[in-house]
C-alpha positions as CSV (number, residue, x, y, z in Angstrom):
1,M,-0.2,0.1,-0.2
2,D,0.8,3.3,-1.0
3,R,1.5,6.1,1.4
4,K,-2.0,7.7,0.6
5,N,-4.6,4.8,0.6
6,I,-2.8,4.5,4.2
7,A,-3.6,8.0,5.1
8,F,-6.7,7.4,3.4
9,F,-7.8,4.4,5.8
10,S,-6.3,6.1,8.8
11,I,-9.0,8.9,8.3
12,F,-11.6,6.4,9.4
13,L,-10.2,4.0,11.9
14,F,-9.3,7.6,13.7
15,L,-12.9,8.5,13.5
16,A,-14.6,5.4,14.5
17,V,-12.3,5.5,17.5
18,N,-13.6,9.0,17.9
19,V,-17.1,8.1,17.5
20,V,-16.5,5.4,20.5
21,S,-14.9,7.3,23.0
22,L,-17.4,10.5,22.7
23,S,-20.4,7.9,23.0
24,N,-17.7,6.7,26.5
25,V,-17.5,9.9,27.3
26,I,-21.2,10.8,27.3
27,E,-22.0,7.7,29.0
28,G,-20.0,8.3,31.6
29,Y,-21.0,12.1,32.3
30,Y,-24.9,10.4,32.8
31,G,-23.2,8.1,35.2
32,E,-21.6,11.3,36.7
33,E,-17.8,8.7,36.7
34,S,-15.3,12.4,35.8
35,G,-12.4,10.2,35.6
36,R,-14.0,8.4,33.0
37,V,-15.3,11.8,31.1
38,Y,-11.6,13.4,31.1
39,L,-9.5,9.3,30.0
40,F,-12.4,9.4,27.0
41,T,-11.9,13.0,26.0
42,A,-8.8,13.0,25.4
43,I,-8.4,10.1,23.6
44,A,-11.2,11.9,21.5
45,L,-9.2,14.9,20.9
46,I,-6.0,12.6,20.0
47,S,-8.4,11.0,17.7
48,T,-9.6,13.9,16.5
49,L,-5.4,15.3,15.8
50,M,-4.3,12.5,14.5
51,A,-7.1,12.7,11.9
52,T,-6.8,15.7,10.8
53,I,-2.8,15.2,9.6
54,A,-3.7,11.4,8.2
55,F,-5.5,13.7,5.9
56,F,-3.5,16.6,5.0
57,I,-1.2,13.9,4.2
58,W,-3.5,12.2,2.5
59,R,-4.3,15.6,0.1
60,K,-1.0,16.4,-0.4
61,E,-0.3,12.7,-1.8
62,E,-3.4,13.4,-3.9
63,Y,-2.9,16.3,-5.4
64,R,0.8,16.1,-5.8
65,K,1.6,16.5,-10.0
């Protein structure tokens, strides 16, 4: 696999991690478990950052001439 395909699939992987983490944040918030909320919020923020980086890598590879 080339770099473009790896970046493309990693975007979806990081977004899936983000969705799962945010659902755990909501469950922790309503269950009043503050430790769980902070942990999964941090994981969601990191996965969002990684998905953004993967997007820019994919865009650079996609539009390279």
